[in-house]
N, C-alpha and C positions, 0 to 999 in steps of 0.2 A: 503493499498500499504504500502510496504517496501522499502525505500529509502536508496543510500549506497553510498559512495567515490570508485569510483577504477580507474583502470588505473595505470599511475605512477605517484610520490608525484610531477615529474615535469609537467605533464600535467594530472591531477587528473580530473573526471568528475563524474556528479554523475547519478545513473542508478536506475531504480526502476523496482519492479516487484509485480502485485496483487497474495496474497498467498490464500487469502478468501474473501469470502463474509458472512456476518453476518447479522440476523434477526435484530439486535438490537445493537446499543453504548454499554450498558453494555455487551454483550455477545464478541463483538470485541474486548474491553479494556482485558477480562479474556483472549482472544487469544492472547491476544500480550504479557499479562504479564507470560503466560505460556511458548511462543517461544523465544529460546535464538537466538539473534544476534550479530554481532560485534559492538565493540564500534563504528567504522566509519559507523553506520545505525541511522535510525527512522524510527518512524511509523506516518503514517498520513491516519485518519479516514476521507472519505467524506461521508456523509449520501446521498442517494440515493432514491427515489420512485420509485419501480418496478412494471410492472403492469400498467403502467398507458400511455393514450394517448400522451399527453403532457410531452416532455424532459425538463426537468429542472433541472440542477444539484445543482443550488442554489451557495450560498456561504457560508455555514455553513463549517467549516471543521476542526478537531480535530488532534494535533501531540503531540508525545509522544517521549521519551526518547529513546534508544536501553533497556532501564531496563522496559520500562512501564511506566514512570513517566509522567503524565500531561506537556505539555508545553503551552506558548503562540506563537509558532512560532517555524518554523524549524531551529534545532541546527547545523545548515552548518558550519559554525563557528566551534564549538567544534569538529564534526565528524569530518571536513576535520585535525585538529591538531591528532586527533587520528590517520586517516588513514595514515597519512605522518608518526607517530611512527609506524603502523604497518607494512611498506615498510620500515624501516632502520631496524625492528626487523629480516624483513624474505628476506635478499639480496639476497639468493639463487634461490628464486623465482622472486623476482623485479629487478634483478640487483645490481652491485657492486654501481654504479654510479645515483640510483634511489632518492638518499636523498637531 
């Protein structure tokens, strides 16, 4: 999953999109390192077992920075700060009073 802040700096919200399904954690990590996302984004990999009768998502989760660096937790503070800088950099998109 790719997570990112969106909205306005006065009312930011987290959005997520599932981009890809990989057959292994190693392949997911390779995918993450190859694809560029904005600094106000991060990645989460949540392993699932497919083709099973029991649906158990489990507790295993892996977080990665927007550049693919492994992290212990979702970098929401860093990503929010990056989003606010992004909004300030593009007033024509977010409006003059978005910061």
